[in-house]
C-alpha positions as CSV (number, residue, x, y, z in Angstrom):
1,M,0.0,0.0,0.0
2,D,1.3,3.5,-0.9
3,L,2.0,5.8,2.0
4,P,-0.2,8.9,2.2
5,A,1.1,12.3,1.2
6,N,3.1,14.2,3.7
7,D,0.6,17.0,4.2
8,V,0.5,17.1,8.0
9,E,2.7,19.5,9.9
10,F,3.3,19.2,13.6
11,V,3.9,22.2,15.9
12,T,5.7,21.5,19.2
13,E,5.8,23.9,22.1
14,K,8.6,24.1,24.6
15,I,7.8,24.8,28.2
16,D,8.4,28.6,28.7
17,D,9.0,29.6,32.3
18,E,10.2,33.1,31.8
19,K,8.8,35.7,34.2
20,E,6.6,38.6,33.0
21,G,8.6,41.7,32.4
22,G,11.8,39.8,31.8
23,P,13.9,39.8,28.6
24,A,11.7,39.3,25.6
25,F,14.3,38.2,23.0
26,K,15.6,34.6,23.5
27,C,18.3,32.8,21.6
28,D,16.9,29.5,20.4
29,L,20.0,28.0,18.9
30,A,20.9,24.3,19.6
31,D,23.6,21.8,18.8
32,T,22.7,20.9,15.2
33,E,24.7,17.7,15.3
34,I,22.7,16.3,18.3
35,V,19.4,17.5,16.8
36,H,20.2,15.7,13.5
37,K,21.1,12.5,15.4
38,I,17.9,12.6,17.4
39,A,15.8,13.2,14.2
40,Q,17.3,10.1,12.7
41,E,15.8,7.9,15.4
42,F,12.2,8.9,14.6
43,L,11.7,6.8,11.4
44,P,13.0,3.5,12.7
45,G,10.9,4.0,15.9
46,L,7.8,4.8,13.9
47,A,8.4,1.9,11.6
48,T,8.8,-0.4,14.6
49,A,5.5,0.8,16.1
50,C,3.6,0.4,12.8
51,V,4.9,-3.1,12.1
52,D,4.4,-4.5,15.6
53,N,0.9,-2.9,15.8
54,T,-0.3,-4.6,12.6
55,T,1.5,-8.0,12.6
56,G,-1.0,-10.8,12.1
57,D,-3.8,-8.4,11.2
58,V,-5.2,-9.2,7.7
59,F,-7.1,-5.9,7.5
60,R,-4.4,-3.5,8.3
61,S,-0.8,-2.8,7.1
62,P,2.0,-0.7,8.5
63,A,1.3,2.0,5.8
64,S,-2.4,2.2,6.8
65,V,-1.6,3.3,10.4
66,A,1.5,5.4,9.6
67,V,-0.3,8.8,9.7
68,D,-2.1,8.2,13.0
69,M,0.9,6.5,14.5
70,R,3.1,9.5,13.6
71,K,0.8,11.9,15.4
72,E,0.7,9.7,18.4
73,L,4.5,9.4,18.5
74,V,5.0,13.2,18.4
75,D,2.3,13.7,21.1
76,Y,3.9,11.1,23.3
77,L,7.4,12.5,22.9
78,N,6.2,16.0,23.8
79,Q,4.4,14.8,26.8
80,R,7.2,12.6,27.9
81,S,9.9,15.3,27.5
82,E,7.7,17.8,29.4
83,T,7.2,15.3,32.2
84,F,11.0,14.9,32.3
85,V,11.4,18.7,32.8
86,A,8.9,18.6,35.7
87,E,10.6,15.7,37.3
88,S,14.0,17.5,36.9
89,V,12.6,20.5,38.7
90,I,11.2,18.4,41.6
91,L,14.2,16.2,41.9
92,E,16.8,18.9,41.2
93,G,19.0,18.1,44.1
94,V,19.0,14.4,43.3
95,L,19.8,14.9,39.6
96,E,22.6,17.3,40.3
97,S,24.4,14.8,42.5
98,G,25.1,12.5,39.5
99,A,26.0,13.0,35.9
100,P,23.1,14.2,33.7
101,D,21.8,11.9,31.0
102,H,22.5,12.7,27.4
103,P,19.5,14.1,25.5
104,Y,20.0,11.7,22.6
105,D,19.9,8.7,25.0
106,L,16.8,10.0,26.8
107,I,14.8,10.7,23.6
108,S,15.9,7.4,22.1
109,D,14.5,5.7,25.2
110,F,11.2,7.6,24.8
111,V,10.9,6.4,21.2
112,D,11.6,2.8,22.3
113,E,8.9,3.1,25.0
114,F,6.4,4.3,22.5
115,A,7.1,1.6,20.0
116,S,6.9,-1.1,22.8
117,S,3.5,0.3,23.9
118,K,2.0,-0.2,20.4
119,R,2.7,-4.0,20.2
120,N,-0.5,-5.9,19.5
121,L,-1.4,-9.2,21.2
122,F,-0.1,-11.3,18.3
123,S,3.4,-9.8,18.4
124,R,3.6,-10.2,22.1
125,V,2.8,-13.9,22.3
126,S,3.9,-15.4,19.0
127,G,7.7,-15.1,19.2
128,W,7.5,-12.4,16.5
129,L,9.8,-10.0,18.5
130,L,12.7,-12.5,18.2
131,S,12.3,-13.3,14.6
132,E,14.7,-12.1,11.9
133,K,11.8,-11.4,9.6
134,R,10.6,-8.7,12.0
135,E,13.9,-6.8,11.7
136,D,13.8,-7.0,7.9
137,K,10.2,-5.8,7.7
138,I,11.0,-2.8,10.0
139,D,14.0,-1.9,8.0
140,D,12.1,-2.2,4.7
141,F,9.2,0.0,6.0
142,A,11.5,2.7,7.4
143,Q,13.3,2.8,4.0
144,E,10.0,3.0,2.2
145,M,8.9,6.0,4.3
146,E,12.3,7.7,3.7
147,I,12.1,7.2,-0.1
148,N,8.5,8.4,-0.4
149,G,9.2,11.5,1.7
150,F,6.6,10.5,4.2
151,W,8.3,12.4,7.1
152,L,11.0,14.8,5.8
153,L,14.2,15.3,7.7
154,D,13.6,19.1,8.1
155,G,10.3,18.4,9.9
156,R,11.8,15.8,12.1
157,E,14.6,18.1,13.1
158,V,12.2,20.9,14.1
159,I,10.6,18.4,16.5
160,A,13.9,17.0,17.7
161,E,15.2,20.5,18.5
162,T,12.2,21.2,20.7
163,L,12.6,17.9,22.5
164,L,16.2,18.5,23.0
165,K,15.5,21.9,24.7
166,N,12.9,20.2,26.9
167,V,15.2,17.5,28.3
168,D,18.4,19.6,28.3
169,F,17.6,21.3,31.6
170,K,21.3,22.1,32.2
171,N,21.6,24.0,28.9
172,A,24.6,21.9,27.8
173,F,23.3,21.4,24.2
174,H,21.3,24.6,23.5
175,C,21.6,28.3,24.2
176,N,19.1,29.8,26.8
177,M,20.3,33.4,26.9
178,K,17.8,36.2,26.8
179,F,18.1,39.8,25.7
180,N,16.2,43.1,26.0
181,S,16.4,44.0,22.3
182,A,16.6,42.5,18.9
183,E,19.9,44.2,18.3
184,E,21.4,42.6,21.3
185,L,20.1,39.2,20.2
186,A,21.4,39.6,16.7
187,Q,24.9,40.5,18.0
188,H,24.8,37.5,20.3
189,V,23.7,35.1,17.5
190,S,26.7,36.0,15.4
191,L,29.0,34.9,18.2
192,C,26.9,32.2,19.9
193,S,28.8,28.9,20.3
194,F,25.6,27.1,19.1
195,R,25.3,29.0,15.8
196,P,25.0,26.5,12.9
197,M,27.9,26.0,10.6
198,A,28.6,24.0,7.5
199,C,32.0,22.5,6.6
200,E,33.8,24.6,4.0
201,N,35.9,21.7,2.7
202,E,34.8,20.7,-0.8
203,G,32.7,17.5,-0.9
204,C,31.9,17.6,2.8
205,N,28.2,18.1,3.8
206,A,28.7,18.0,7.5
207,R,26.7,20.5,9.7
208,F,27.7,21.3,13.3
209,C,27.6,24.1,15.8
210,A,30.5,26.6,16.1
211,S,31.8,25.0,19.3
212,H,32.5,21.8,17.3
213,L,34.4,23.5,14.4
214,E,37.8,22.6,15.7
215,K,36.8,19.0,16.4
216,H,35.3,18.5,13.0
217,D,38.2,20.2,11.2
218,S,40.7,17.9,12.9
219,A,38.9,14.8,11.6
220,C,37.1,15.9,8.4
221,P,37.9,13.4,5.7
222,F,37.6,16.0,2.9
223,K,40.2,18.5,4.4
224,I,43.3,18.9,2.4
225,I,46.4,18.5,4.5
226,P,50.2,18.1,4.0
227,C,51.5,14.7,3.3
228,E,52.1,12.7,6.5
229,Q,55.4,11.5,5.1
230,K,56.6,15.0,4.5
231,C,56.5,15.0,0.7
232,S,55.6,18.2,-1.1
233,D,52.0,17.1,-2.0
234,N,48.8,18.2,-0.2
235,I,46.1,15.5,-0.1
236,R,42.6,15.0,1.3
237,R,42.7,13.3,4.6
238,R,40.6,10.3,3.5
239,E,43.1,9.7,0.6
240,M,46.2,9.9,2.7
241,D,46.8,6.2,3.3
242,R,46.5,5.3,-0.3
243,H,48.8,8.2,-1.3
244,C,51.4,7.2,1.3
245,I,51.7,3.6,0.0
246,T,51.4,4.2,-3.7
247,V,52.5,7.5,-5.3
248,C,54.2,9.3,-2.4
249,K,57.8,10.3,-3.2
250,M,58.7,9.7,0.4
251,K,57.3,6.2,0.7
252,L,59.8,3.8,2.0
253,V,61.1,1.2,-0.4
254,N,63.8,-1.5,-0.4
255,C,67.1,-0.8,-2.1
256,P,67.2,-1.9,-5.7
257,F,70.1,-4.2,-4.6
258,Y,68.1,-5.8,-1.8
259,A,68.2,-9.2,-3.6
260,V,72.0,-9.3,-3.6
261,G,72.5,-8.2,0.0
262,C,71.8,-4.5,0.6
263,Q,69.2,-4.4,3.3
264,S,68.7,-0.6,3.3
265,T,65.2,0.9,3.4
266,I,65.0,4.4,1.8
267,P,62.5,7.0,0.7
268,H,61.6,6.4,-3.0
269,C,62.8,9.9,-4.1
270,M,66.2,9.2,-2.7
271,T,66.9,5.9,-4.5
272,E,69.3,7.4,-7.0
273,Q,71.2,9.3,-4.3
274,H,71.5,6.1,-2.2
275,C,72.8,4.1,-5.2
276,S,75.4,6.7,-5.9
277,D,76.5,7.0,-2.3
278,T,76.7,3.2,-1.7
279,I,78.1,2.1,-5.1
280,H,81.2,0.6,-3.4
281,L,79.0,-1.6,-1.2
282,H,76.8,-2.6,-4.1
283,L,79.8,-3.6,-6.2
284,L,81.0,-5.8,-3.4
285,H,77.6,-7.6,-3.2
286,I,77.7,-8.2,-7.0
287,L,81.2,-9.6,-6.9
288,R,80.2,-12.0,-4.1
289,G,77.5,-13.3,-6.3
290,I,79.8,-13.8,-9.3
291,H,82.8,-15.2,-7.4
292,K,81.3,-17.3,-4.7
293,E,84.6,-19.2,-3.9
294,A,86.7,-16.0,-3.6
295,S,87.8,-14.6,-0.2
296,E,86.9,-11.2,1.0
297,E,90.5,-10.0,0.4
298,D,90.3,-11.2,-3.2
299,L,87.0,-9.5,-3.8
300,K,88.3,-6.2,-2.3
301,Q,91.3,-6.3,-4.6
302,R,89.0,-7.0,-7.6
303,L,86.8,-4.1,-6.5
304,E,89.8,-1.7,-6.6
305,Q,90.7,-3.0,-10.1
306,L,87.2,-2.4,-11.4
307,E,87.0,1.1,-10.0
308,K,90.3,2.0,-11.7
309,A,89.3,0.4,-15.0
310,A,85.9,2.0,-15.1
311,S,85.4,5.4,-16.7
312,S,83.9,8.4,-14.7
313,N,80.4,7.5,-13.4
314,Q,80.3,4.3,-15.5
315,L,79.4,2.2,-12.5
316,A,77.5,4.8,-10.6
317,E,75.0,5.1,-13.4
318,A,73.7,1.5,-12.8
319,R,70.5,1.6,-10.9
320,N,69.7,-2.1,-10.5
321,V,71.3,-5.5,-10.1
322,R,71.0,-6.4,-13.8
323,S,72.7,-3.3,-15.2
324,L,75.5,-3.2,-12.6
325,T,76.2,-7.0,-13.1
326,S,76.4,-6.4,-16.8
327,K,78.9,-3.6,-16.4
328,V,81.0,-5.6,-14.0
329,K,81.2,-8.6,-16.3
330,D,82.2,-6.3,-19.2
331,L,85.0,-4.8,-17.2
332,E,86.1,-8.2,-15.9
333,A,86.3,-9.5,-19.5
334,K,88.9,-6.8,-20.0
335,L,90.7,-7.4,-16.8
336,G,91.0,-11.1,-17.2
337,P,90.2,-14.0,-14.7
338,L,90.2,-13.3,-11.0
339,E,93.3,-14.6,-9.3
340,V,92.3,-16.4,-6.2
341,H,94.5,-15.8,-3.1
342,T,97.0,-18.7,-2.1
343,K,95.4,-19.0,1.2
344,N,92.2,-20.0,-0.4
345,K,94.0,-22.8,-2.3
346,E,95.6,-24.0,0.9
347,D,92.2,-24.0,2.5
348,S,90.9,-26.1,-0.4
349,E,93.8,-28.6,-0.1
350,E,93.3,-28.9,3.6
351,Y,89.6,-29.5,3.2
352,A,90.4,-32.2,0.6
353,E,92.8,-33.9,3.0
354,I,90.3,-33.8,5.8
355,S,87.7,-35.2,3.4
356,N,90.0,-38.1,2.4
357,L,90.8,-38.9,6.0
358,A,87.1,-39.0,6.9
359,N,86.4,-41.4,3.9
360,A,89.3,-43.7,5.0
361,L,87.9,-43.8,8.6
362,D,84.5,-44.7,7.2
363,E,85.9,-47.5,5.1
364,A,87.9,-48.9,8.1
365,H,84.7,-48.8,10.3
366,I,82.8,-50.7,7.6
367,K,85.5,-53.4,7.3
368,N,85.5,-53.7,11.1
369,E,81.8,-54.3,11.2
370,D,82.1,-56.9,8.4
371,S,84.9,-58.8,10.3
372,Q,82.7,-58.9,13.5
373,E,79.8,-60.2,11.5
374,T,82.0,-62.9,9.9
375,M,83.3,-64.0,13.3
376,E,79.7,-64.2,14.7
377,T,78.7,-66.4,11.7
378,S,81.7,-68.7,12.2
379,N,81.0,-69.1,15.9
380,L,77.4,-69.9,15.2
381,A,78.5,-72.6,12.7
382,N,80.8,-74.2,15.2
383,D,78.1,-74.3,17.8
384,T,75.8,-76.0,15.4
385,S,78.4,-78.6,14.5
386,K,79.0,-79.4,18.2
387,A,75.4,-79.8,18.8
388,E,75.0,-82.2,15.9
389,S,77.9,-84.3,17.2
């Protein structure tokens, strides 16, 4: 069933306790962020009341009771918030001894109380309240009312603002100042901490009161701020993480020679400088990969030969393992084979002798085991012969 047109306006009245002859001009500004948050609770609460009130009824649907239910909800919230004000005055000493309840929490509880009071008998006794189907139906109906403009946000915020002022008896979320003239009021409104503001950052639609400007500005995802990694770019806050790990010039990367042994982590924009500054170390890593059997002393001597043979910046221009390896091999082809230090040959001969000695010991051990096995077999044969005799 289609929802009826939104042709009903609700006027709410805040309790006015000003004395006769007092200031006639009152600032009515409130925390727009809290007002908006409260207004967002009305549609889900109304949808819950309509669904639970018509569940199991073949003659009525949530849409058929929506208009009447909306009026009842507004009346209930007004009455409940005004009662809260009266209770606050009576129990002022008790309430001040503890932390005051937040207006959003209070009004949300009022909405829940109203929705609970509208449950019909079927929804109370059939297990409907615990079913997943109930939650889906409530969400669908709330979305249907939102799409059809059944209860526009502006209208809900007008009601929410009045309710906020009713329950905010400590004036923590709205302004309650009064003035003797319109000029004084106008001057105050331009400076009031509850004056509404809109974010100036392109793409952001946030609304808040002036007192929350600094808080919003420090977290606004659309605000353009300098790069967190100190590059020269300015980026929207919400795009900062992606920038820092993708295109940022200051993002940390591994050295191009990481695969051959250089473990340095450097900013991307300083890669060339790092390669130029550490060419000596990179050459040593390349030589270790080419001449795996050579000693460090041999490699260092070869390194000196390469640096002398290379033309100015010939080696420093290489920016990766492949290019530097290619240049090294070209130079080595001109220099001739690497002469391995004598100590390295002696080490090899000593290793060969140790290896031969180990092999000889293994053979001797095997022969000894064979001899023992032969003796055991012979003894067993002798024993058998004696037994047969």
